[in-house]
C-alpha positions in Angstrom: 47.9 80.5 105.4 47.3 81.4 109.0 49.2 83.4 111.6 52.9 82.5 112.2 55.5 83.7 114.7 58.8 82.8 116.2 60.5 84.1 119.3 62.9 83.1 122.0 63.1 83.5 125.8 66.2 83.4 128.0 65.7 82.2 131.6 67.6 85.0 133.3 67.2 87.8 135.7 70.2 89.7 134.3 69.1 92.0 131.5 72.5 93.6 131.0 74.2 90.1 130.6 71.5 89.2 128.1 72.2 92.4 126.1 75.9 91.7 126.1 75.3 88.1 124.9 73.0 89.4 122.1 75.7 91.8 121.1 78.2 88.9 121.0 75.8 86.9 118.9 75.4 89.6 116.4 79.1 90.3 116.1 80.6 86.9 116.4 77.9 84.5 115.1 76.4 86.4 112.2 75.7 83.2 110.3 73.0 82.1 112.7 71.2 85.4 112.0 71.3 84.8 108.3 74.3 87.0 107.6 77.5 85.8 105.8 79.7 87.8 108.2 79.4 90.8 110.5 78.1 93.6 108.3 77.8 97.4 108.4 74.1 96.9 108.9 73.2 96.9 112.6 71.3 93.9 113.9 67.9 95.0 115.4 66.6 93.1 118.4 63.5 93.8 120.5 64.0 92.8 124.1 61.6 92.6 127.0 62.2 91.7 130.6 58.9 89.7 130.5 59.0 88.8 134.2 61.5 88.2 137.0 62.7 84.9 135.4 62.5 85.4 131.6 63.8 87.8 129.0 62.0 87.7 125.7 63.8 88.5 122.4 62.5 89.2 118.9 64.5 89.4 115.7 63.6 89.6 112.0 65.4 86.3 111.3 63.4 84.3 113.9 61.1 82.0 111.9 60.2 78.3 112.1 63.4 76.5 111.1 65.9 79.2 112.2 64.9 80.2 115.7 66.1 76.8 117.1 69.6 77.2 115.8 69.8 80.7 117.2 68.4 79.5 120.6 71.0 76.7 120.6 73.8 79.2 120.0 72.5 81.6 122.6 72.2 78.9 125.2 75.9 78.2 124.7 76.9 81.9 124.9 74.7 82.9 127.9 75.0 79.6 129.9 71.3 80.0 130.7 68.4 77.9 129.5 66.8 79.3 126.3 63.3 78.5 125.1 62.4 78.9 121.5 58.8 79.0 120.2 57.8 78.7 116.6 54.1 78.8 115.6 53.4 78.0 112.0 50.2 78.7 110.0 48.1 78.0 113.0 48.9 74.4 112.5 51.7 73.7 115.0 53.7 75.1 117.9 57.2 73.8 118.3 58.6 74.5 121.7 62.3 73.8 122.3 64.5 74.2 125.4 68.3 74.4 125.1 71.0 74.5 127.8 74.8 74.9 127.2 74.3 74.5 123.4 72.3 71.2 123.6 68.7 70.5 123.0 67.2 69.4 126.3 63.6 69.0 125.5 61.1 69.6 122.7 57.4 69.4 122.3 55.3 69.9 119.2 51.7 70.8 119.8 49.5 70.0 116.8 46.5 68.0 115.7 47.1 64.4 114.6 46.3 65.3 111.0 49.2 67.9 111.0 51.7 65.1 112.0 50.4 63.0 109.1 50.6 65.9 106.6 54.2 66.8 107.6 55.7 63.4 107.4 59.0 64.4 109.0 57.3 66.2 111.9 58.5 64.8 115.2 60.3 65.9 118.3 64.1 65.7 118.3 64.2 65.2 122.0 60.9 64.5 123.9 61.7 65.1 127.6 58.5 66.4 129.2 60.0 66.2 132.7 62.8 68.5 131.8 60.4 70.8 129.9 58.0 71.4 132.7 60.8 71.8 135.3 62.8 74.3 133.1 59.6 76.3 132.5 58.6 76.2 136.2 55.2 74.7 135.5 53.4 73.5 138.6 53.0 69.7 138.8 49.2 69.9 138.9 49.2 71.7 135.5 51.5 69.3 133.6 48.9 66.9 132.4 46.6 69.6 131.2 49.3 71.2 129.2 50.9 68.1 127.7 47.7 66.7 126.4 46.9 69.8 124.4 46.9 69.3 120.6 45.6 72.7 119.6 48.6 75.0 118.9 46.5 78.0 119.7 45.4 76.6 123.1 49.0 75.6 123.8 50.3 79.1 123.2 47.7 80.5 125.6 48.2 77.9 128.3 52.0 78.2 128.1 51.8 82.0 128.2 49.6 81.8 131.3 51.7 79.1 133.1 55.1 80.7 132.4 54.0 84.3 132.8 55.2 85.5 129.4 53.4 86.3 126.2 54.3 83.9 123.4 52.1 85.9 121.1 54.9 88.1 119.9 56.7 88.6 116.6 59.3 91.0 115.2 57.0 92.0 112.3 54.1 92.8 114.6 55.9 95.5 116.6 54.9 98.5 114.3 51.3 97.4 114.4 50.6 96.3 118.0 50.8 99.0 120.7 50.9 96.3 123.4 54.2 95.0 122.0 55.6 98.5 121.4 55.1 99.2 125.1 56.5 95.9 126.2 59.7 95.7 124.0 62.7 98.0 123.7 64.6 98.2 120.5 68.4 97.5 120.6 70.8 97.8 117.7 74.2 96.1 117.7 
């Protein structure tokens, strides 16, 4: 098994509003965070104002298969676009964009053999025009990004074009000084 991660990014300049929405998520929507109901245990989020347009969020329950549901719920609560990224075993990168609780665009970056191996692996909503517009990717870079099949290269290229590091994961925080310096811990 290779490296895996999952994270989400809210297209917002308002850090305080994002913190309030994450608090609302942890108190009123515990089920999407893997809890049966609001518990005595505080939810721990790591939050970073990645650049002037994006706020990055890490949580222990973000994995491939759960981060999309959380992103969908957050996009409804925050009324801002939310991008989720799930990178699994160095075999695929699933990038999804939600707005107002609805999936607007999705792209899975993987080699052809990966699609064959995972028989059910396909985009729920392929809308590349929306994807590049929501991410603010310059037109001249669209084709180079969208033709990538290597998940590793896609993570690097997206990180460069959007100006945020997708190479981040809740479990890596204690071990990576760069992430420790970039993210702030919040408990709700």
